N, C-alpha and C positions, 0 to 999 in steps of 0.2 A: 429624655422625654419616657415615661413610662404611659403604655396604652396599655394598657389590663381590659380582659372581657372581665366577668363577673370570679369572686373573690372571696372567700370564705371567710368573713366576718362577720362583725354585730352590727353592718353599718346598716342597715333594715330595720334594727330596732333602735338605729340613734337619738329620734326622740327620746325615750328614757333621756336623755340630759337636756330635755329641753327648760332652758330657761322659765318660772312663774311668768314671768316678766313679758314672755311671749305667752302663757297659757297655758304653761307646766306640758308633762312627757302626754300622749298621747296617750289612751284607752285601750288602741287597738294597733295592731301596726299591720303593712303593710303584706297580705300574705303570698300573692306572684313577686311581689319582690325578692321576698321573704327565699320563696323556695330557688327563683335564679341565681341567689346570694349563696346558699347554701350547695346547691347541683355545684357550682363554683370548683373555682382551685384552689389547692394549700396552698395558703401563704408561706409554705416554705417553697415550694415551686420554686412563684412570684418571687421569694427570696433571692432562689439562685438565680433565677434568668438577670434578673439586677443587680448582682455582683457581677455575674460574668459579662455584663455586661458594661459595664465600670471596669472590671480590666481591662476593656479588649477597646472601649473606648468609644464605644457607639452612641449615637443624640439618641435614635430610637430606640424603645424598648416596645418591641410585643409581644403575647403570648397569646395571638390565636390565630389562624390561618389566614393571608392573606382574603380581608374581605369587600378584593373584587370592584365593580358597579359601584359601589356605593362612597368606594375613595375616588373612583376616576369624577364622579359627581362631581365631590364637592373640589378636589381640587377645579373640577374646571369651572367653578362657578370666582375660585381663585383667580384663575388666571384671566376671564374674562372681567374682573375687578380688576385688573392693572390693565388691562387693555382700554376699560373706561375711563380710567386715570390720565393714560397715557394721549387720550382724544377726546380732551372737553368737547362737550356742541357747549 
């Protein structure tokens, strides 16, 4: 499972592909998102990490340092949901 930070792609301008039935392309891209994406990782770097993970049989592929508290908070909520399912009221 690839869990990447921003990667330098054209995702911030993807509305260029929006079909006419959904209103067609947007006139203006999200400048803040585009700046984050352009400051992101080179796609070749991400590809190399993915290939190494496949060779090593790794399930998780992270392209950024440990996010710490955010991950702990999310997993805490997941564990609490399992506890709630095991002890319905």
